[in-house]
Backbone of each chain as ProteinMPNN parsed JSONL, in Angstrom:
{"seq_chain_A": "XXXXXXXXXXXXXXXXXXXXXXXXXXXXXXXXXXXXXXXXXXXXXXXXXXXXXXXXXXXXXXXXXXXXXXXXXXXXXXXXXXXXXXXXXXXXXXXXXXXXXXXXXXXX", "coords_chain_A": {"N_chain_A": [[131.725, 11.701, 133.335], [132.096, 11.436, 129.935], [131.809, 13.744, 127.473], [132.659, 15.058, 125.248], [133.716, 13.963, 122.873], [131.9, 12.928, 120.911], [130.222, 11.285, 118.261], [128.4, 12.899, 115.675], [125.611, 12.456, 113.742], [124.572, 13.257, 110.347], [121.888, 14.023, 110.351], [121.551, 14.619, 113.058], [123.31, 16.743, 113.263], [121.979, 18.624, 111.734], [119.635, 19.007, 113.238], [120.811, 20.04, 115.571], [121.993, 22.364, 114.614], [119.76, 23.849, 113.797], [118.425, 24.174, 116.248], [120.315, 25.541, 117.746], [120.516, 27.93, 116.237], [117.902, 28.84, 116.57], [117.69, 29.406, 119.329], [119.703, 31.315, 119.582], [118.786, 33.36, 117.873], [116.463, 34.023, 119.229], [117.525, 35.147, 121.562], [118.896, 37.323, 120.481], [116.808, 38.804, 119.331], [115.391, 39.461, 121.644], [117.288, 41.027, 122.882], [117.516, 43.113, 121.032], [114.955, 44.206, 121.323], [115.146, 45.081, 123.941], [117.179, 46.997, 123.726], [115.923, 48.821, 122.008], [113.877, 49.704, 123.674], [115.328, 50.921, 125.709], [116.54, 52.954, 124.292], [114.447, 54.596, 123.736], [114.198, 56.037, 126.069], [116.497, 57.42, 126.105], [118.724, 59.949, 126.922], [120.537, 61.52, 128.65], [124.131, 61.593, 129.088], [124.898, 59.553, 130.787], [122.981, 57.601, 130.288], [123.686, 56.839, 127.737], [126.196, 55.63, 128.156], [125.467, 53.588, 129.841], [123.97, 52.083, 128.091], [126.004, 51.34, 126.365], [127.571, 49.8, 128.126], [125.771, 47.715, 128.657], [125.579, 46.525, 126.104], [128.232, 45.722, 125.797], [128.511, 43.798, 127.828], [126.534, 41.91, 127.119], [127.377, 41.141, 124.577], [129.857, 39.96, 125.069], [129.026, 37.891, 126.735], [127.288, 36.431, 125.026], [129.069, 35.672, 123.013], [130.663, 33.866, 124.396], [128.82, 31.975, 125.189], [127.466, 30.832, 122.962], [128.913, 28.557, 121.678], [129.874, 26.921, 118.948], [131.274, 24.631, 118.396], [131.332, 21.12, 117.911], [132.21, 19.682, 120.072], [131.378, 21.159, 122.183], [128.669, 21.31, 122.161], [126.768, 19.785, 123.652], [126.954, 20.827, 126.213], [126.251, 23.471, 125.678], [123.586, 23.168, 124.838], [122.478, 22.144, 127.18], [122.666, 24.373, 128.857], [121.02, 26.155, 127.458], [118.569, 24.903, 127.677], [118.2, 25.058, 130.445], [117.923, 27.792, 130.717], [115.592, 28.153, 129.494], [115.516, 28.829, 126.834], [115.404, 27.011, 124.92], [113.393, 24.069, 124.332], [112.967, 20.567, 125.147], [111.686, 19.499, 122.956], [112.748, 20.937, 120.849], [115.06, 19.647, 120.438], [114.506, 17.245, 119.429], [115.294, 14.366, 117.643], [117.91, 14.112, 118.107], [120.129, 11.57, 119.326], [119.007, 9.109, 121.766], [121.038, 8.733, 123.67], [122.516, 11.109, 123.61], [120.542, 12.961, 124.359], [120.056, 12.081, 126.918], [122.492, 12.638, 128.127], [122.544, 15.436, 127.869], [120.327, 16.085, 129.463], [121.29, 15.186, 131.912], [123.363, 16.982, 132.287], [121.942, 19.334, 132.642], [121.129, 19.107, 135.208], [123.279, 19.544, 136.759]], "CA_chain_A": [[130.993, 11.555, 132.078], [132.815, 11.966, 128.777], [130.775, 14.252, 126.564], [133.199, 15.964, 124.226], [134.157, 13.33, 121.621], [130.776, 12.121, 120.456], [129.908, 11.422, 116.833], [127.102, 13.508, 115.338], [125.162, 12.103, 112.391], [124.152, 14.438, 109.578], [120.574, 14.437, 110.849], [121.757, 15.277, 114.351], [123.955, 18.055, 113.029], [120.937, 19.539, 111.246], [118.792, 19.326, 114.402], [121.596, 20.882, 116.471], [122.182, 23.666, 113.977], [118.483, 24.57, 113.84], [118.141, 24.525, 117.645], [121.317, 26.566, 118.08], [120.1, 29.195, 115.604], [116.625, 29.279, 117.15], [117.955, 30.027, 120.635], [120.508, 32.525, 119.355], [117.912, 34.407, 117.33], [115.581, 34.471, 120.321], [118.275, 36.054, 122.45], [119.191, 38.569, 119.758], [115.573, 39.58, 119.203], [115.102, 40.004, 122.971], [118.252, 42.107, 123.121], [117.101, 44.234, 120.164], [113.781, 44.835, 121.952], [115.647, 45.76, 125.14], [117.909, 48.195, 123.27], [114.908, 49.771, 121.5], [113.167, 50.29, 124.812], [116.254, 51.823, 126.413], [116.818, 54.123, 123.451], [113.302, 55.498, 123.886], [114.427, 56.893, 127.239], [117.886, 57.873, 126.031], [118.853, 61.398, 126.922], [121.789, 61.995, 129.234], [125.331, 60.833, 128.758], [124.916, 58.316, 131.595], [122.147, 56.615, 129.589], [124.475, 56.331, 126.61], [127.252, 54.703, 128.609], [124.783, 52.378, 130.342], [123.646, 51.312, 126.886], [127.277, 50.759, 125.921], [127.933, 48.728, 129.078], [124.866, 46.586, 128.422], [125.982, 45.85, 124.862], [129.53, 45.066, 126.052], [128.285, 42.607, 128.649], [125.761, 40.908, 126.381], [128.192, 40.637, 123.471], [130.838, 39.047, 125.664], [128.299, 36.723, 127.233], [126.795, 35.648, 123.881], [130.229, 35.067, 122.341], [131.102, 32.708, 125.173], [127.752, 30.992, 125.376], [127.119, 30.132, 121.715], [130.106, 27.876, 121.185], [129.273, 25.992, 117.991], [132.074, 23.413, 118.184], [130.537, 19.949, 118.314], [132.67, 19.245, 121.399], [130.749, 21.989, 123.222], [127.222, 21.455, 121.942], [125.916, 19.227, 124.723], [126.968, 21.819, 127.299], [125.485, 24.635, 125.212], [122.149, 22.839, 124.873], [122.067, 22.038, 128.593], [122.472, 25.745, 129.372], [119.86, 26.768, 126.792], [117.372, 24.308, 128.3], [118.08, 25.648, 131.79], [117.476, 29.19, 130.584], [114.308, 28.087, 128.777], [115.616, 29.348, 125.47], [115.017, 25.851, 124.113], [112.733, 22.977, 125.058], [113.434, 19.27, 124.639], [111.107, 19.323, 121.615], [113.65, 21.521, 119.848], [116.217, 18.753, 120.25], [114.011, 15.951, 118.924], [116.101, 13.933, 116.504], [119.206, 13.707, 118.665], [120.071, 10.195, 119.833], [118.646, 9.005, 123.184], [122.238, 8.885, 124.514], [122.84, 12.546, 123.706], [119.494, 13.636, 125.132], [120.27, 11.694, 128.314], [123.642, 13.404, 128.625], [122.125, 16.841, 127.998], [119.462, 16.168, 130.652], [122.141, 15.054, 133.103], [124.104, 18.246, 132.451], [121.048, 20.4, 133.143], [120.928, 18.94, 136.655], [124.557, 19.746, 137.472]], "C_chain_A": [[131.765, 12.222, 130.939], [131.799, 12.464, 127.753], [131.345, 14.998, 125.359], [133.534, 15.298, 122.896], [133.085, 12.388, 121.073], [130.549, 12.36, 118.961], [128.521, 12.052, 116.653], [126.748, 13.105, 113.907], [124.743, 13.382, 111.653], [122.8, 14.963, 110.057], [120.724, 15.18, 112.174], [122.399, 16.655, 114.18], [122.923, 19.085, 112.559], [120.013, 19.971, 112.388], [119.527, 20.318, 115.313], [121.73, 22.294, 115.903], [120.894, 24.499, 114.046], [118.165, 25.031, 115.261], [119.055, 25.661, 118.107], [120.872, 27.931, 117.527], [118.814, 29.737, 116.225], [116.863, 30.014, 118.472], [118.711, 31.342, 120.459], [119.626, 33.665, 118.843], [116.918, 34.917, 118.375], [116.3, 35.469, 121.219], [118.535, 37.393, 121.767], [117.93, 39.429, 119.647], [115.179, 40.201, 120.544], [116.036, 41.178, 123.282], [117.904, 43.334, 122.271], [115.92, 44.97, 120.804], [114.205, 45.639, 123.187], [116.362, 47.066, 124.758], [116.909, 49.25, 122.767], [114.209, 50.481, 122.653], [114.065, 51.279, 125.566], [116.507, 53.091, 125.604], [115.644, 55.104, 123.478], [113.522, 56.484, 125.025], [115.823, 57.518, 127.24], [117.939, 59.395, 126.029], [120.225, 61.839, 127.398], [122.943, 61.084, 128.852], [125.404, 59.527, 129.559], [124.101, 57.217, 130.915], [122.916, 55.986, 128.43], [125.484, 55.296, 127.069], [126.654, 53.461, 129.269], [124.409, 51.461, 129.182], [124.902, 50.611, 126.364], [127.693, 49.595, 126.824], [127.068, 47.492, 128.853], [125.284, 45.804, 127.181], [127.313, 45.119, 125.05], [129.329, 43.748, 126.78], [127.591, 41.521, 127.836], [126.572, 40.314, 125.227], [129.204, 39.609, 123.982], [130.164, 37.749, 126.088], [127.828, 35.827, 126.078], [127.943, 34.958, 123.151], [130.674, 33.798, 123.069], [130.077, 31.582, 125.172], [127.484, 30.173, 124.118], [128.382, 29.584, 121.054], [129.626, 26.754, 120.265], [130.147, 24.776, 117.692], [131.267, 22.21, 118.667], [130.951, 19.478, 119.705], [131.97, 20.008, 122.524], [129.231, 21.901, 123.212], [126.349, 20.902, 123.066], [125.836, 20.204, 125.898], [126.117, 23.041, 126.923], [123.989, 24.347, 125.32], [121.647, 22.697, 126.312], [121.788, 23.43, 129.165], [121.221, 26.383, 128.765], [118.542, 26.189, 127.317], [117.138, 24.927, 129.671], [117.501, 27.057, 131.722], [116.156, 29.302, 129.821], [114.334, 28.809, 127.434], [115.341, 28.245, 124.46], [114.193, 24.922, 124.999], [113.258, 21.663, 124.473], [112.878, 18.983, 123.247], [112.038, 19.853, 120.519], [114.825, 20.603, 119.541], [115.787, 17.371, 119.751], [114.764, 15.578, 117.657], [117.517, 13.597, 116.938], [119.048, 12.291, 119.24], [119.653, 10.193, 121.3], [119.856, 9.217, 124.1], [122.592, 10.362, 124.694], [121.812, 13.272, 124.571], [119.654, 13.323, 126.625], [121.431, 12.493, 128.916], [123.289, 14.883, 128.815], [121.264, 17.013, 129.257], [120.283, 16.078, 131.927], [122.883, 16.367, 133.367], [123.215, 19.359, 132.999], [120.845, 20.289, 134.654], [122.204, 19.188, 137.441], [124.642, 21.143, 138.069]], "O_chain_A": [[132.048, 13.419, 130.981], [131.014, 11.676, 127.226], [130.587, 15.514, 124.538], [133.631, 15.986, 121.881], [133.34, 11.212, 120.81], [130.669, 13.482, 118.469], [127.593, 11.756, 117.405], [127.501, 13.382, 112.974], [124.583, 14.442, 112.259], [122.585, 16.171, 110.159], [120.113, 16.227, 112.389], [122.055, 17.606, 114.882], [122.982, 20.257, 112.932], [119.653, 21.143, 112.497], [118.948, 21.305, 115.767], [121.598, 23.284, 116.622], [120.934, 25.699, 114.319], [117.69, 26.149, 115.46], [118.62, 26.606, 118.765], [120.855, 28.935, 118.238], [118.658, 30.948, 116.386], [116.317, 31.093, 118.706], [118.4, 32.345, 121.1], [119.715, 34.794, 119.324], [116.577, 36.099, 118.395], [115.745, 36.505, 121.586], [118.415, 38.454, 122.381], [117.984, 40.643, 119.846], [114.691, 41.33, 120.587], [115.626, 42.181, 123.865], [117.99, 44.465, 122.749], [115.885, 46.2, 120.826], [113.692, 46.728, 123.441], [116.166, 48.102, 125.394], [117.046, 50.435, 123.075], [113.979, 51.69, 122.615], [113.612, 52.337, 126.002], [116.668, 54.172, 126.169], [115.829, 56.303, 123.267], [113.084, 57.632, 124.953], [116.269, 58.071, 128.246], [117.272, 60.046, 125.224], [120.985, 62.456, 126.651], [122.756, 59.969, 128.365], [125.91, 58.52, 129.066], [124.475, 56.045, 130.956], [122.821, 54.786, 128.171], [125.622, 54.231, 126.468], [127.272, 52.397, 129.257], [124.514, 50.238, 129.273], [124.863, 49.444, 125.973], [128.113, 48.542, 126.344], [127.565, 46.366, 128.857], [125.337, 44.575, 127.201], [127.5, 44.023, 124.522], [129.895, 42.721, 126.406], [128.0, 40.361, 127.855], [126.464, 39.123, 124.936], [129.376, 38.538, 123.4], [130.667, 36.656, 125.832], [127.955, 34.604, 126.149], [127.818, 33.811, 122.723], [131.015, 32.793, 122.445], [130.423, 30.401, 125.156], [127.296, 28.958, 124.194], [128.844, 30.08, 120.026], [129.048, 25.767, 120.721], [129.802, 23.97, 116.827], [130.602, 22.272, 119.701], [130.129, 18.931, 120.441], [131.966, 19.567, 123.673], [128.575, 22.363, 124.146], [125.313, 21.481, 123.394], [124.776, 20.379, 126.5], [125.366, 23.569, 127.744], [123.222, 25.167, 125.824], [120.52, 23.085, 126.622], [120.798, 23.636, 129.868], [120.461, 27.062, 129.455], [117.531, 26.888, 127.392], [116.009, 25.277, 130.017], [116.695, 27.456, 132.563], [115.673, 30.399, 129.542], [113.321, 29.326, 126.964], [115.078, 28.513, 123.288], [114.27, 24.968, 126.227], [113.913, 21.656, 123.431], [113.522, 18.303, 122.447], [112.109, 19.303, 119.421], [115.499, 20.755, 118.522], [116.599, 16.45, 119.662], [114.861, 16.37, 116.72], [118.24, 12.89, 116.236], [117.943, 11.882, 119.594], [119.911, 11.162, 122.013], [119.728, 9.805, 125.174], [122.924, 10.803, 125.795], [122.17, 14.096, 125.412], [119.421, 14.177, 127.48], [121.361, 12.958, 130.053], [123.687, 15.501, 129.802], [121.446, 17.963, 130.018], [120.024, 16.787, 132.899], [123.014, 16.805, 134.51], [123.685, 20.227, 133.735], [120.439, 21.252, 135.303], [122.211, 19.057, 138.664], [125.642, 21.485, 138.7]]}, "seq_chain_B": "XXXXXXXXXXXXXXXXXXXXXXXXXXXXXXXXXXXXXXXXXXXXXXXXXXXXXXXXXXXXXXXXXXXXXXXXXXXXXXXXXXXXXXXXXXXXXXXXXXXXXXXXXXXX", "coords_chain_B": {"N_chain_B": [[156.139, 76.997, 122.723], [154.807, 77.664, 125.836], [152.114, 76.341, 127.414], [150.84, 75.151, 129.482], [150.954, 75.875, 132.208], [149.284, 78.005, 133.167], [147.683, 80.707, 134.81], [144.278, 80.761, 135.83], [141.673, 82.972, 136.107], [138.832, 83.427, 138.31], [136.607, 84.236, 136.822], [137.435, 83.497, 134.254], [137.584, 80.749, 134.609], [134.885, 80.184, 134.904], [133.896, 80.898, 132.375], [135.299, 79.061, 130.828], [134.353, 76.64, 131.832], [131.641, 76.783, 131.145], [131.827, 76.847, 128.35], [133.095, 74.446, 127.795], [131.177, 72.609, 128.751], [129.106, 73.234, 126.994], [130.066, 72.445, 124.456], [130.504, 69.741, 124.937], [127.916, 68.818, 125.574], [126.703, 69.331, 123.122], [127.982, 67.452, 121.514], [127.17, 65.09, 122.751], [124.4, 65.184, 122.417], [124.277, 65.034, 119.646], [125.327, 62.509, 119.297], [123.409, 60.97, 120.625], [121.236, 61.413, 118.89], [122.234, 60.154, 116.639], [122.449, 57.513, 117.529], [119.763, 56.95, 118.053], [118.74, 57.058, 115.443], [120.118, 54.934, 114.259], [119.109, 52.833, 115.752], [116.544, 52.7, 114.902], [116.774, 51.268, 112.56], [117.58, 48.887, 113.45], [118.106, 45.448, 113.482], [119.337, 42.894, 112.684], [121.945, 40.816, 114.109], [124.417, 41.8, 113.389], [123.92, 44.515, 113.156], [123.53, 45.191, 115.804], [126.075, 44.748, 116.907], [127.527, 46.558, 115.449], [126.461, 48.899, 116.434], [127.355, 48.686, 119.039], [130.154, 48.834, 118.576], [130.327, 51.436, 117.571], [129.552, 52.942, 119.832], [131.614, 52.216, 121.563], [133.858, 53.321, 120.304], [133.2, 56.07, 120.225], [132.899, 56.656, 122.932], [135.453, 56.22, 123.951], [136.854, 58.114, 122.47], [135.605, 60.511, 123.304], [136.188, 60.502, 126.03], [138.934, 60.909, 125.962], [139.136, 63.334, 124.701], [137.718, 65.364, 126.089], [139.246, 66.664, 128.303], [139.371, 67.913, 131.373], [141.259, 69.119, 132.943], [142.956, 72.054, 133.977], [145.42, 72.419, 132.841], [145.147, 71.31, 130.381], [143.23, 72.672, 129.009], [143.559, 74.728, 127.045], [144.407, 73.359, 124.809], [142.236, 71.65, 124.45], [140.185, 73.493, 123.868], [141.186, 74.564, 121.492], [140.971, 72.365, 119.792], [138.193, 72.011, 119.83], [137.343, 74.353, 118.628], [138.431, 73.984, 116.084], [136.91, 71.844, 115.247], [134.513, 73.022, 115.042], [132.738, 72.925, 117.125], [132.673, 74.774, 118.999], [132.623, 78.395, 118.983], [134.65, 81.371, 118.669], [133.254, 83.284, 120.061], [132.108, 81.874, 122.137], [134.147, 81.715, 123.873], [134.556, 84.182, 124.86], [135.737, 86.412, 127.276], [137.848, 85.107, 128.248], [141.346, 85.778, 128.772], [143.155, 88.035, 126.56], [145.688, 86.925, 126.02], [145.355, 84.174, 126.429], [143.418, 83.627, 124.471], [144.88, 84.188, 122.21], [146.81, 82.207, 122.314], [145.207, 79.929, 122.098], [144.175, 80.34, 119.51], [146.559, 80.182, 118.064], [147.175, 77.507, 118.502], [145.136, 76.287, 117.089], [146.024, 76.517, 114.548], [148.015, 74.764, 114.249]], "CA_chain_B": [[155.101, 77.779, 123.434], [154.416, 77.044, 127.101], [150.686, 76.64, 127.572], [150.209, 74.281, 130.468], [150.939, 76.362, 133.597], [148.728, 79.361, 133.105], [146.67, 80.999, 135.833], [142.915, 81.016, 135.341], [140.878, 83.729, 137.088], [137.512, 82.796, 138.544], [135.764, 84.532, 135.655], [137.886, 82.645, 133.147], [137.178, 79.365, 134.904], [133.448, 80.069, 134.63], [133.747, 80.911, 130.908], [135.832, 77.783, 130.325], [133.452, 75.572, 132.237], [130.415, 76.872, 130.339], [132.151, 76.487, 126.96], [133.382, 73.007, 127.835], [129.891, 71.908, 128.864], [128.316, 73.483, 125.778], [130.57, 71.576, 123.385], [130.273, 68.343, 125.337], [126.488, 68.517, 125.411], [126.424, 69.267, 121.679], [128.451, 66.149, 120.992], [126.333, 64.014, 123.306], [123.088, 65.223, 121.762], [124.457, 64.529, 118.276], [125.513, 61.06, 119.401], [122.086, 60.41, 120.964], [120.436, 61.417, 117.66], [122.819, 59.135, 115.763], [122.074, 56.198, 118.082], [118.311, 56.793, 117.806], [118.523, 56.777, 114.022], [120.613, 53.575, 113.988], [118.233, 51.857, 116.415], [115.357, 52.557, 114.042], [117.047, 50.26, 111.526], [118.227, 47.758, 114.138], [117.404, 44.18, 113.317], [120.222, 41.725, 112.737], [122.987, 40.841, 115.127], [125.507, 42.666, 112.919], [123.545, 45.9, 113.484], [123.759, 45.354, 117.249], [127.513, 44.877, 117.225], [127.985, 47.837, 114.879], [126.054, 49.913, 117.414], [128.299, 48.552, 120.157], [131.451, 49.367, 118.145], [130.203, 52.893, 117.488], [129.562, 53.475, 121.205], [132.963, 52.011, 122.12], [134.78, 54.29, 119.693], [132.853, 57.432, 120.63], [133.151, 56.811, 124.373], [136.903, 56.352, 124.107], [137.25, 59.393, 121.881], [135.114, 61.613, 124.155], [136.951, 60.477, 127.284], [140.256, 61.489, 125.73], [139.047, 64.705, 124.169], [137.221, 66.332, 127.086], [140.156, 66.641, 129.443], [138.986, 69.16, 132.047], [142.348, 69.715, 133.726], [143.259, 73.39, 133.432], [146.642, 72.324, 132.024], [144.802, 70.798, 129.046], [142.074, 73.376, 128.443], [143.823, 75.471, 125.811], [144.424, 72.358, 123.723], [140.856, 71.192, 124.252], [139.42, 74.534, 123.168], [141.691, 74.651, 120.113], [140.364, 71.265, 119.026], [136.748, 72.242, 119.698], [137.177, 75.398, 117.598], [138.714, 73.358, 114.786], [135.782, 70.966, 114.891], [133.325, 73.886, 115.005], [131.826, 72.649, 118.243], [132.635, 76.072, 119.682], [133.149, 79.534, 118.221], [135.414, 82.268, 119.553], [132.277, 83.965, 120.934], [131.882, 81.057, 123.342], [135.309, 81.853, 124.761], [134.664, 85.593, 125.256], [135.93, 86.507, 128.72], [139.221, 84.648, 128.497], [142.31, 86.857, 128.542], [143.692, 88.081, 125.183], [146.844, 86.022, 125.883], [144.84, 82.807, 126.256], [142.754, 83.51, 123.164], [145.94, 84.176, 121.193], [147.427, 80.875, 122.351], [144.239, 78.978, 121.532], [144.156, 80.556, 118.054], [147.813, 79.644, 117.51], [147.071, 76.032, 118.53], [144.222, 75.821, 116.025], [146.721, 76.537, 113.244], [149.127, 73.786, 114.268]], "C_chain_B": [[154.661, 77.02, 124.695], [152.941, 77.359, 127.365], [150.057, 75.9, 128.751], [150.111, 74.872, 131.87], [150.45, 77.804, 133.697], [147.695, 79.529, 134.228], [145.307, 81.247, 135.183], [142.158, 81.759, 136.443], [139.537, 83.021, 137.288], [136.573, 83.02, 137.36], [136.137, 83.626, 134.484], [137.493, 81.177, 133.37], [135.694, 79.147, 134.591], [133.187, 80.037, 133.122], [134.173, 79.558, 130.337], [134.87, 76.644, 130.624], [132.183, 75.567, 131.384], [130.682, 76.434, 128.898], [132.379, 74.977, 126.839], [132.067, 72.215, 127.848], [129.057, 72.05, 127.595], [128.752, 72.539, 124.662], [130.279, 70.111, 123.697], [128.811, 67.95, 125.124], [126.078, 68.461, 123.938], [126.831, 67.91, 121.118], [127.557, 65.016, 121.478], [124.973, 64.003, 122.614], [123.17, 64.716, 120.324], [124.612, 63.011, 118.302], [124.186, 60.369, 119.723], [121.22, 60.334, 119.699], [120.918, 60.325, 116.703], [122.396, 57.731, 116.221], [120.581, 55.941, 117.806], [118.068, 56.396, 116.351], [118.982, 55.352, 113.691], [119.688, 52.516, 114.593], [116.937, 51.683, 115.632], [115.536, 51.436, 113.026], [117.642, 48.983, 112.118], [117.431, 46.483, 113.926], [118.336, 42.992, 113.526], [121.3, 41.914, 113.797], [124.15, 41.744, 114.699], [125.21, 44.131, 113.258], [123.814, 46.192, 114.961], [125.233, 45.596, 117.534], [128.114, 46.124, 116.572], [127.645, 48.996, 115.821], [127.016, 49.886, 118.611], [129.663, 49.141, 119.79], [131.422, 50.894, 118.093], [130.283, 53.523, 118.884], [130.946, 53.326, 121.833], [133.913, 53.091, 121.616], [134.487, 55.696, 120.196], [133.125, 57.668, 122.112], [134.642, 57.026, 124.62], [137.369, 57.719, 123.614], [136.824, 60.573, 122.763], [135.88, 61.676, 125.476], [138.304, 61.158, 127.109], [140.177, 62.968, 125.408], [138.665, 65.719, 125.248], [138.011, 66.2, 128.38], [139.967, 67.972, 130.177], [140.083, 69.731, 132.951], [142.725, 71.064, 133.123], [144.511, 73.331, 132.551], [146.337, 71.893, 130.59], [143.832, 71.7, 128.301], [142.359, 74.118, 127.143], [143.853, 74.533, 124.609], [143.004, 71.884, 123.39], [140.069, 72.233, 123.456], [139.891, 74.692, 121.72], [141.045, 73.564, 119.253], [138.879, 71.511, 118.788], [136.449, 73.357, 118.692], [137.398, 74.802, 116.213], [137.534, 72.52, 114.302], [134.45, 71.709, 114.856], [132.266, 73.487, 116.03], [131.727, 73.87, 119.145], [133.04, 77.143, 118.682], [133.92, 80.422, 119.205], [134.491, 83.023, 120.5], [132.059, 83.193, 122.23], [133.012, 81.209, 124.353], [135.521, 83.303, 125.205], [134.743, 85.683, 126.777], [137.28, 85.923, 129.117], [140.183, 85.795, 128.156], [142.77, 86.84, 127.085], [144.858, 87.108, 124.993], [146.372, 84.582, 125.661], [144.205, 82.625, 124.875], [143.783, 83.436, 122.039], [146.582, 82.783, 121.141], [146.495, 79.822, 121.75], [144.219, 79.098, 120.008], [145.409, 79.983, 117.406], [147.734, 78.114, 117.453], [146.147, 75.516, 117.422], [144.924, 75.772, 114.664], [147.838, 75.506, 113.178], [148.741, 72.492, 113.581]], "O_chain_B": [[154.203, 75.88, 124.619], [152.573, 78.523, 127.522], [148.854, 76.02, 128.983], [149.276, 74.429, 132.658], [151.122, 78.681, 134.239], [146.941, 78.608, 134.544], [145.211, 81.865, 134.123], [142.013, 81.259, 137.559], [139.168, 82.13, 136.523], [135.841, 82.119, 136.95], [135.271, 83.063, 133.814], [137.121, 80.47, 132.434], [135.293, 78.096, 134.091], [132.365, 79.254, 132.644], [133.499, 78.989, 129.479], [134.608, 75.794, 129.773], [131.707, 74.516, 130.956], [129.867, 75.735, 128.296], [131.911, 74.332, 125.901], [131.876, 71.283, 127.066], [128.386, 71.109, 127.173], [127.92, 71.913, 124.005], [129.861, 69.346, 122.827], [128.511, 66.893, 124.569], [125.228, 67.662, 123.547], [126.096, 67.304, 120.338], [127.227, 64.102, 120.723], [124.456, 62.942, 122.266], [122.253, 64.052, 119.838], [124.091, 62.313, 117.433], [123.875, 59.317, 119.165], [120.554, 59.328, 119.457], [120.117, 59.661, 116.045], [122.035, 56.88, 115.408], [120.197, 54.852, 117.381], [117.274, 55.497, 116.072], [118.318, 54.644, 112.934], [119.504, 51.441, 114.022], [116.306, 50.628, 115.698], [114.582, 50.742, 112.673], [118.138, 48.117, 111.397], [116.223, 46.446, 114.164], [118.141, 42.187, 114.437], [121.528, 43.013, 114.302], [124.792, 42.377, 115.538], [126.113, 44.894, 113.6], [124.261, 47.28, 115.324], [125.604, 46.501, 118.282], [129.089, 46.682, 117.074], [128.422, 49.936, 115.985], [127.43, 50.928, 119.118], [130.263, 49.861, 120.588], [132.368, 51.559, 118.514], [130.989, 54.51, 119.089], [131.399, 54.215, 122.555], [134.666, 53.692, 122.383], [135.404, 56.435, 120.555], [133.538, 58.76, 122.503], [135.04, 57.896, 125.395], [138.175, 58.388, 124.261], [137.588, 61.521, 122.947], [136.184, 62.758, 125.978], [138.764, 61.888, 127.987], [141.043, 63.751, 125.796], [139.232, 66.809, 125.306], [137.522, 65.703, 129.394], [140.352, 69.026, 129.673], [139.856, 70.721, 133.647], [142.804, 71.203, 131.902], [144.641, 74.117, 131.612], [147.156, 72.083, 129.691], [143.624, 71.529, 127.1], [141.52, 74.146, 126.243], [143.379, 74.878, 123.527], [142.629, 71.739, 122.226], [139.376, 71.9, 122.495], [139.079, 74.929, 120.825], [140.626, 73.82, 118.124], [138.362, 71.26, 117.699], [135.437, 73.317, 117.993], [136.642, 75.08, 115.282], [137.209, 72.493, 113.115], [133.394, 71.106, 114.664], [131.068, 73.685, 115.826], [130.807, 73.983, 119.955], [133.699, 76.867, 117.68], [133.841, 80.236, 120.419], [134.888, 83.367, 121.614], [131.852, 83.784, 123.29], [132.861, 80.879, 125.529], [136.525, 83.624, 125.84], [133.92, 85.102, 127.484], [137.794, 86.213, 130.198], [139.862, 86.668, 127.35], [142.782, 85.791, 126.443], [145.003, 86.525, 123.918], [146.912, 83.863, 124.82], [144.419, 81.617, 124.202], [143.596, 82.727, 121.05], [146.858, 82.254, 120.065], [146.924, 78.946, 121.0], [144.243, 78.092, 119.299], [145.343, 79.376, 116.337], [148.171, 77.5, 116.48], [146.363, 74.429, 116.886], [144.479, 75.079, 113.749], [148.525, 75.391, 112.163], [149.551, 71.567, 113.506]]}, "name": "protein", "num_of_chains": 2, "seq": "XXXXXXXXXXXXXXXXXXXXXXXXXXXXXXXXXXXXXXXXXXXXXXXXXXXXXXXXXXXXXXXXXXXXXXXXXXXXXXXXXXXXXXXXXXXXXXXXXXXXXXXXXXXXXXXXXXXXXXXXXXXXXXXXXXXXXXXXXXXXXXXXXXXXXXXXXXXXXXXXXXXXXXXXXXXXXXXXXXXXXXXXXXXXXXXXXXXXXXXXXXXXXXXXXXXXXXXX"}
């Protein structure tokens, strides 16, 4: 299945951009809440370095995951659906062909 | 000035260990307070990554600074005196020769 060289209409680009931002902001807000909770119990040096490790891992993971190149978007959306950070409703407005490809990718 | 191959009596080792821990704990507690204050204002993703950068820099700096090998201790104490994380009172019990060397290092 060739999924990387697909045309995106302006409407589709707007839908994709909004969905991308929605999922990203959800993850960031969840991470902020997690950091706040960990900082409440922060005391020893081990807690500090655990906090640092968590931020290192999540930053690396988020950088890799939120690839905004159009060639990557179908894969990104498939992953976000799998992780329940988006629902198909968030992608309403994409062409049936794209939605079919995204759905296929979620089953791989 | 040769400062790396000096004998440390048991008493001196105990004084050094207590002073080392005192300064280290002071730095960690100050860092914990700094992190807590930054987390209060944590909201956007930029704040998260600034927090991560701060922890990366401080962890690297602390790892390098608190070198507990006896060959490094005079240098470590000189730096801690310069940074006012220790006073000469905290080093009471070290031999006059060691204190003289530490004082000389603080002026370098």
